[in-house]
C-alpha positions as CSV (number, residue, x, y, z in Angstrom):
1,X,-31.7,16.7,12.8
2,X,-31.9,15.0,9.4
3,X,-29.1,12.6,8.4
4,X,-28.1,14.9,5.5
5,X,-27.8,17.9,7.9
6,X,-25.8,16.0,10.4
7,X,-23.4,14.6,7.8
8,X,-23.0,18.1,6.3
9,X,-21.8,19.3,9.8
10,X,-19.4,16.4,10.1
11,X,-17.8,17.3,6.8
12,X,-17.6,21.0,7.7
13,X,-15.9,20.1,10.9
14,X,-13.3,18.0,9.0
15,X,-12.7,20.8,6.5
16,X,-11.9,23.1,9.3
17,X,-9.6,20.8,11.3
18,X,-8.8,17.9,8.9
19,X,-9.3,15.3,11.7
20,X,-11.9,14.9,14.5
21,X,-12.8,12.3,17.1
22,X,-16.2,10.7,17.4
23,X,-16.7,12.6,20.6
24,X,-15.9,15.9,18.9
25,X,-18.4,15.2,16.1
26,X,-21.0,14.1,18.6
27,X,-20.8,17.4,20.4
28,X,-20.8,19.4,17.2
29,X,-24.0,17.7,16.0
30,X,-25.8,16.8,19.2
31,X,-26.1,13.2,18.1
32,X,-25.0,10.1,20.0
33,X,-21.6,8.6,19.3
34,X,-23.2,5.4,17.9
35,X,-25.1,7.5,15.4
36,X,-21.9,9.4,14.5
37,X,-20.1,6.0,13.9
38,X,-22.9,5.0,11.5
39,X,-22.6,8.3,9.7
40,X,-18.8,7.8,9.4
41,X,-19.3,4.4,7.8
42,X,-21.7,5.8,5.3
43,X,-19.6,8.8,4.4
44,X,-16.5,6.5,4.0
45,X,-18.5,4.3,1.7
46,X,-19.2,7.4,-0.3
47,X,-15.5,8.3,-0.4
48,X,-16.1,11.5,1.4
49,X,-13.8,10.8,4.4
50,X,-11.5,8.2,5.9
51,X,-12.2,6.6,9.2
52,X,-9.2,6.5,11.6
53,X,-8.8,5.2,15.1
54,X,-11.4,7.0,17.3
55,X,-12.7,9.3,14.6
56,X,-12.3,10.4,11.0
57,X,-10.1,12.5,8.7
58,X,-10.3,14.0,5.2
59,X,-8.3,12.4,2.4
60,X,-4.9,13.8,1.8
61,X,-4.2,15.9,-1.2
62,X,-3.8,13.7,-4.3
63,X,-0.8,15.6,-5.8
64,X,1.2,16.8,-2.8
65,X,3.5,14.7,-0.7
66,X,5.7,15.2,2.4
67,X,9.4,15.6,1.8
68,X,12.0,13.0,2.8
69,X,12.8,15.1,5.9
70,X,9.2,15.1,6.9
71,X,8.6,11.4,6.2
72,X,11.8,10.5,8.1
73,X,10.1,11.6,11.4
74,X,6.8,9.8,10.8
75,X,5.8,6.3,12.1
76,X,9.4,5.3,12.7
77,X,8.8,2.2,14.7
78,X,6.1,1.0,12.3
79,X,8.4,1.5,9.3
80,X,11.3,-0.3,11.0
81,X,9.2,-3.4,11.7
82,X,7.8,-3.4,8.2
83,X,11.3,-3.1,6.8
84,X,12.6,-5.9,9.0
85,X,9.8,-8.2,7.8
86,X,10.4,-7.3,4.2
87,X,14.2,-7.9,4.5
88,X,13.4,-11.3,5.9
89,X,11.8,-12.3,2.6
90,X,15.1,-11.6,0.8
91,X,17.2,-14.8,0.2
92,X,20.8,-15.1,-0.7
93,X,21.3,-14.9,-4.4
94,X,18.3,-12.6,-4.9
95,X,18.4,-9.6,-7.2
96,X,16.0,-7.0,-5.8
97,X,14.8,-3.5,-6.5
98,X,14.4,-1.0,-3.6
99,X,12.3,2.0,-4.4
100,X,13.1,5.5,-3.1
101,X,11.6,6.2,0.3
102,X,12.1,6.0,4.1
103,X,10.7,2.5,4.5
104,X,12.8,1.1,1.7
105,X,15.8,2.9,3.1
106,X,15.3,1.0,6.3
107,X,15.1,-2.3,4.4
108,X,18.7,-1.8,3.3
109,X,19.7,-1.6,7.0
110,X,18.4,-5.2,7.5
111,X,20.2,-6.8,4.5
112,X,23.4,-7.0,6.4
113,X,25.2,-10.3,5.7
114,X,23.0,-11.3,2.8
115,X,24.6,-12.1,-0.6
116,X,22.3,-10.1,-2.8
117,X,22.3,-7.6,-5.6
118,X,20.3,-4.4,-5.2
119,X,19.1,-1.9,-7.8
120,X,17.7,1.3,-6.5
121,X,16.5,4.7,-7.7
122,X,16.7,6.1,-4.1
123,X,19.5,8.5,-3.3
124,X,19.2,7.9,0.5
125,X,18.9,4.2,0.0
126,X,22.4,4.0,-1.6
127,X,24.2,5.1,1.6
128,X,22.7,2.3,3.7
129,X,23.4,-0.3,1.0
130,X,27.0,0.7,0.7
131,X,27.3,0.8,4.5
132,X,26.1,-2.8,4.6
133,X,28.5,-3.9,1.9
134,X,25.7,-4.8,-0.6
135,X,26.5,-4.9,-4.3
136,X,24.5,-1.9,-5.6
137,X,23.4,-0.6,-9.0
138,X,22.0,2.9,-9.3
139,X,19.3,3.9,-11.7
140,X,20.2,7.1,-13.5
141,X,17.9,9.9,-14.5
142,X,16.5,13.2,-13.2
143,X,17.0,13.7,-9.5
144,X,13.9,14.7,-7.5
145,X,15.2,16.4,-4.4
146,X,11.9,16.3,-2.4
147,X,11.7,12.5,-2.4
148,X,15.3,11.6,-3.2
149,X,14.2,9.6,-6.3
150,X,15.7,9.3,-9.7
151,X,13.0,9.7,-12.3
152,X,12.4,10.5,-16.0
153,X,13.1,8.8,-19.4
154,X,16.7,8.0,-18.5
155,X,15.7,6.3,-15.3
156,X,13.1,4.2,-17.1
157,X,15.6,3.2,-19.8
158,X,18.0,2.2,-17.1
159,X,15.6,0.1,-15.0
160,X,14.3,-1.8,-18.1
161,X,17.7,-3.4,-18.5
162,X,17.2,-5.4,-15.2
163,X,15.1,-8.3,-14.0
164,X,14.3,-8.8,-10.4
165,X,13.4,-11.6,-8.0
166,X,11.6,-9.1,-5.7
167,X,10.9,-5.4,-5.6
168,X,9.8,-3.3,-2.6
169,X,7.8,-0.2,-3.5
170,X,6.8,2.7,-1.4
171,X,3.4,4.2,-2.1
172,X,1.1,7.1,-1.2
173,X,-2.2,5.3,-1.5
174,X,-3.6,1.8,-1.2
175,X,-7.3,1.4,-2.2
176,X,-9.2,-1.8,-2.9
177,X,-10.7,-0.4,-6.1
178,X,-8.4,2.4,-7.1
179,X,-5.2,0.3,-6.6
180,X,-1.8,1.7,-5.7
181,X,-1.2,5.4,-6.3
182,X,1.5,8.0,-5.8
183,X,1.6,11.8,-6.2
184,X,4.1,12.2,-9.0
185,X,3.4,10.7,-12.5
186,X,7.2,10.4,-13.2
187,X,7.7,8.4,-10.0
188,X,4.7,6.2,-10.9
189,X,6.3,5.2,-14.2
190,X,9.4,3.9,-12.4
191,X,7.4,2.1,-9.7
192,X,5.2,0.5,-12.4
193,X,8.2,-0.7,-14.4
194,X,9.9,-2.2,-11.3
195,X,6.7,-4.1,-10.5
196,X,6.4,-5.5,-14.0
197,X,10.0,-6.6,-14.0
198,X,9.8,-8.4,-10.7
199,X,8.8,-12.0,-10.0
200,X,7.5,-11.1,-6.5
201,X,6.5,-7.4,-6.2
202,X,5.7,-6.0,-2.7
203,X,4.2,-2.8,-1.5
204,X,5.7,-1.6,1.8
205,X,3.6,1.1,3.6
206,X,2.3,1.8,7.0
207,X,-1.4,1.6,7.7
208,X,-2.0,5.3,7.1
209,X,-1.8,4.7,3.4
210,X,-4.7,2.2,3.4
211,X,-7.9,3.7,2.0
212,X,-6.0,6.7,0.5
213,X,-5.6,7.5,-3.2
214,X,-3.2,9.8,-4.9
215,X,-2.9,11.4,-8.3
216,X,-1.1,8.8,-10.4
217,X,-1.9,5.1,-10.6
218,X,0.9,2.7,-10.2
219,X,-0.8,-0.7,-10.4
220,X,-4.0,-2.6,-9.6
221,X,-4.4,-4.0,-6.1
222,X,-3.9,-7.6,-7.2
223,X,-0.6,-6.8,-8.9
224,X,1.4,-6.8,-5.6
225,X,1.4,-8.2,-2.1
226,X,1.2,-5.7,0.7
227,X,3.4,-5.5,3.8
228,X,1.9,-3.2,6.4
229,X,1.3,-2.9,10.1
230,X,-1.7,-3.6,12.3
231,X,-4.3,-1.1,13.3
232,X,-7.4,-2.0,15.3
233,X,-9.8,0.2,13.3
234,X,-8.8,-1.0,9.8
235,X,-10.7,-3.6,7.8
236,X,-7.9,-5.5,6.1
237,X,-10.4,-7.9,4.7
238,X,-11.4,-5.2,2.2
239,X,-8.1,-5.8,0.5
240,X,-9.2,-9.4,-0.4
241,X,-7.9,-9.4,-3.9
242,X,-4.3,-9.5,-2.8
243,X,-2.0,-10.9,-0.1
244,X,-1.7,-8.7,2.9
245,X,1.1,-9.4,5.5
246,X,0.2,-7.5,8.7
247,X,3.2,-6.9,10.9
248,X,2.5,-6.4,14.6
249,X,3.8,-3.0,15.9
């Protein structure tokens, strides 16, 4: 079987079931698993798929995203450890921005006892900050129920009145050439503003976001440091143009 034919079958299998193991693809094509692995490397380099542990998957939709309820059940242990590491970077006296999202929501839980000021556009983040006795400022604007984020012109006008020591931003995609991306252009505007207004901007995201890209660009890869978790199949060296803190999970 020619390379092109084999790779066509690989992509067809992924279109049908979104993810597949190397073993599945080997059986579907009749090729050896070492050959399949080489095919997956080539197809990933051509941005046709994303390699994952033990196999491959198609890229996620660029303009859709899971709801807060869906995200709150995904990768919980990884998010908690990323959040704990991020909170450890916050020092007494800092003014920080916490983006809307489930990982940033957990960061708030780890700020207990710290003398800081937090600005957030995340509806669900507020509850944790108040519970921990943190001085909190809320960005106004249009409420987006699916992600719990305040967005729009009023939110942008509000956030631009602040300056931050650090910000912690959730993201849908981290790509070495395409940068940081998210599904919603309105949310991208707020994330971009927070990054520009911060002395030390951080992206907080689990490994599943690495290699992905979404509809709206937020920033270039070198504009922020990344806090993520370890995964044996990922090449973190590809993100060589920024600092990557890999938390063991």
